[in-house]
Steps between C-alpha positions, in 0.01 A plus 500: 500500500561156342674379816195584713275301264729197519520518880121528526451213252747270679374581850136405426558121519700542821220701663243242385707216647534679834128568520416129448774370729277459804221328304698208357395153619815319386864565569780487247828330587793552265734272697370183662786493748637150439872432454626150415839332464540163334680260272450416131730349233820497708451866593338710770237770457347784700164641396209713600164363396377716212160537336283199579158350538442411862255282693474603866337311786650634822765403617588330167553646154611354168628724221576410138697767320821653377820494701752777426824351623870545546676173410838416650693257282867466414588404143726200459722594203854438387764734643524819297159453332232765553232417754173642624464710812448326833173695556243515218140623494244241401122466477327180594151395593355257748300437815556655842318366805493709819403396853515793743855631423652186345512490119577188295555535128518274193641715215563420135788670319602476136865471401551617143673297231877537481763372258543181706160449666135508392256730677302341780259568787627436852294446814630629832404531865523788742408621845435855610331753723182706463522844659 
């Protein structure tokens, strides 16, 4: 009996969403469809443009937002000393300009303080493709 109540309670929002699906005036996009590769602080990065605020005037668009990235950087350490992985996840932010399918990006990434180096912001540049 309790299971039927839970199923009925949980299915109400789904039924309501389906009934309003045809009446919506806006569309929701969870993935903008832009992938970028670039260079910053003696390392490479690959990212997909994340949540952003976008100005669109066809065929141009400019987005300012977060950039979930995969950074590719080899640590230069003494032999036998522990080092970081070659691939590390990172979150940056910056501007992405798109013209038709060409994307140009200016990201900012923060490198945290270490035992030998202070933390600092680094500016990069990248080029990519909009699907």
